[in-house]
N, C-alpha and C positions, 0 to 999 in steps of 0.2 A: 504494500500500500504506500503510495507516494503522495506527499502533500507539498505544494509549493508555498513559498513565503506569503504571509498575510500582509497585504499592503497597508492595512489599517492598524497594524500592530504598533505599539509604542517603542518596540525594540528596533534598533538599527544595526544591521550586520556589516561585514567587511565589504570592501569594494569588489573583490572577486567572490562570486557565489560559491559556497561550500555546501555539499550534501552531507547530512548527518545520517549514518546508517546504523541501525540498532540490531545487535545480535543477542538472542535470548539464551537462557540457560538450558541445560540438558533436558530434553523431553518437553520443552515448552514452545509455544507458537509465538507469533507476533503480538499476541494479546496480553503481554506482560508490560507493555510500555505505555499504557493508557494515561498514566499520570505524568509522564515525562515528555513524550514526543510532541503532544499538542502545545506545550509551553515553549518548545524550541522552534516551532513552525514560524514564528514571527520573524526570525532572523536567518533562516536557512531552509533549503529544501530538506525534507525528512523522509526516511524510508524505513519501514518495518517489514520484515519478510518471514516466511515460514521455511525452515529447513526441510529437506526431503522427509516425507512421512508424517509431517506435522501440518495442521491447519488445512490450507487449500493446496499445498504442494503435493506433487506426485511422490510415490514411494521410490526407493532406490534399492537395487540389489547389490550395490557395491558396499564394501566394508567401510564403516563410518569412522575412519581414523581422522586425526587432526589434519593430515595432509589433504584428505578427500574433502573434509568440511571447509578447509581454506580454499580449495579449488572451487567449490560451489560458491563461496562468497566472492571470489575473484570474478566468476562468471556474472554474478549479480552486478558488481561494479562496472564490468565491461558493458553489460546491457544498459546500464544507466547513462553511459556515455562518458566522454572525456571530462575531466574536471578534478577538483580537489575534494577529498573525503575525510571526514572526521568519523571514526568508528567508535561505537559505544557497546561494550559487551558485558553481560552479567554472568557470573559463575563460569560454567564451561565455555561460555562465549569469549571469556578473556584469553585462554590459550588459543582459541580459533583465530582471534584477531592478531595475536602476537605471532602465530605461525605464518599468517599471510604477510604481516608487516616485515618479517625478517627476510623475506625473499622478494617482496614487491611493494616497496614503500614510496615509490616516486609519486603516487597519487594521494599520499596521506598528509594531512596537516596536524594530526594528533590522534591519540588513543585515550579513551576513558574506560578503565577496567573496574567494574563494579563488583566488589567482594568476589573476585575471581578465584577459580580453582588454581591453586598455586603449588608448583613443584618444590618450593622451599619449605612446604609444610610436610612434616614426616608422615602424617596420616594419609596424605595424597599419594605417596610413592611406596608405602608399605603394602606388600601383597596381602590381600585378604585371604582367609582360608577358602579353598575352592568351593567347599560345600556352602559357605555363607553367601558368596556371590551367585552361585548357581541357584540357590534357594530364592534369592531376590528376583533373579531373571525368570524363574518359574512362577512364583507366587503373584507378582504384579500383574501379568496378563490375566491370571485367574481372577484376581480381585476386580479387574476391569471388565472381564466378560460377565461377571455376576452382578455388576452395577455398584459394587461396594466402593471401588476407587472413585467413581463419579460422585456417589452420595456423600462420602466423607471429604474427598479432596476439594470439590467445588465449594463445599460449605465451610471448610476450615481454611482455605487459601486466603491470605490477606489480599489477594487480587480481586476479591469480591467487592472491595471498597473503591474500585476504579469507576470511571463513568459507566452508567448503566449498560450502554450498548457494548462496550468493551468487556465488562464483567460478564455479560450474558454469553458472548462468544468464548471467553476464557473458560467458563464453566461447561459450555457445550462441546468445545473442541479439545481441551487440554487434559481431559480425564477419561478419554475413550479407550477402547481396546487398541485401536490403531495408534494412539498417542503413547500408550504403554509399550507397545511393541517397538516404536521408534526410540523411546527412551532406552529400552534394553539394548537395541542395536548400537546406540551411541555409547552405552556404558560398558559393553563387553571388552573393548580394547582400552578402557580408561586407565587402569593401573599401568599397563605397558607403555601407553602414550605419555603418562606423567613421568615415568622413569626415564624415558628418552629425553624429555624436556629437562629433567634434573641433571642428566649427563651433559646436556648441551642446551642451555637456555637460549631462546631466540635473541639475536642481536638486533637491537632497535636503533633507529636513527635519532637525530638530534631534535626532532619535533617533540612537543609536549606529550608526556605519558603520565596520566593521573591515575593513581591506584586508590580507589575509595574502599574503605574497610569498615564494616559494621563493628562498633565498639560498645554497644549497649551491654550492660552487665546482666548476668543471669544468676539466679539463686541456686542453680543446679551445679554443684562443684565440678563434676567431670566436664560438663559443657563449658563452664567458665575457663577451665584449663585449656581445653581444645581451642576455644575462641582466642585466648591470649596468644597461643602458638600461631594461629592463623594470622592474627594481626601482625605478629613479628615477621611472618613470611611475606606479608604484603609490604611491610616496610623494606624488607630486603629487596624485593622486586623493584620497588620504586627507586631505591638507591642504586640499583644496577643499571638503570636507564640513564643515558647521557643527560636527558632533560626530564627526569622523573620527579613526581611530587606525590607524597603520601597525604591523604585526606581522610579524616575520621568522620563517620556518620554516627553520632552519639545516640540517636534515637532508634537505631536499627541493629539487627543481627545480619542475617544473610540477604533478606529480600529488601534491599535498600530502595528499589524502585517503587515499592509499595508503601514503605514506612518512613522513608526519608527522601522523596523524589526531588525536593528542592536542592539537596546537596549535589545531585547529579546535574540538575539544570544549571546551577551556578557554575559548575566546572565547565560545562559545554559552552556557556556564554562567555566565560573568561577566555577560553581557547579561541573562540571566534571573534573576540574583541568587541563584544556587544556591550552597548551602554543603554541605559534607560533615559529616554528624553523627557 
């Protein structure tokens, strides 16, 4: 879904138009950006899209590695035409963007990584027991086929607080059997892909790279410790980029686009040089 800048907006963008493309997290469609992309439309062309097997996109028989996902994103940018792009990715979307940027950054003006999956986090590169991951890959489609995934997922997702039309599509499209299968296909090579990144993190250019990290405290000790380690991993990723910045989202844990959208919007505006008239 493509939206052109709103001429009536109070925001003013840069002289050269930039397209902002949003990459969703694992197993989720374009319908996770309903609180962010409309607020950016005033200063730039915005694009939200569905990866293969999600939303309105066709299925893919190819293995869903980071390389393949980055190829698909590259095709999206090529289809949008020549120009400059600011890429915004949540969770698994972060490594997808960085994989593309490391090999094809001439079109980019910046990256915004929203609580991304991070190879500097030990939990992301530690192999899970085979039975544990196999069980998840088996049970999620079963829950989806019986309607349990939709019943609980759509009701508990913080995405239900988005604009009504987007929230409706989020509930209808992101908790189906098809969406569950797409999630499993993306998750199967996850640990291997993260280990490859850990061995050789993508080398990024000197454009702005913003790493937004959810820093809300939690009363569950084990989750608090894991979150602290992930925040530290995000800091390390930001520090490794030539022009990296670490930004906290104090009201959020993982789903910053639902619980702290203004943090993302502000960083996009800053990269684009937007000012409020």
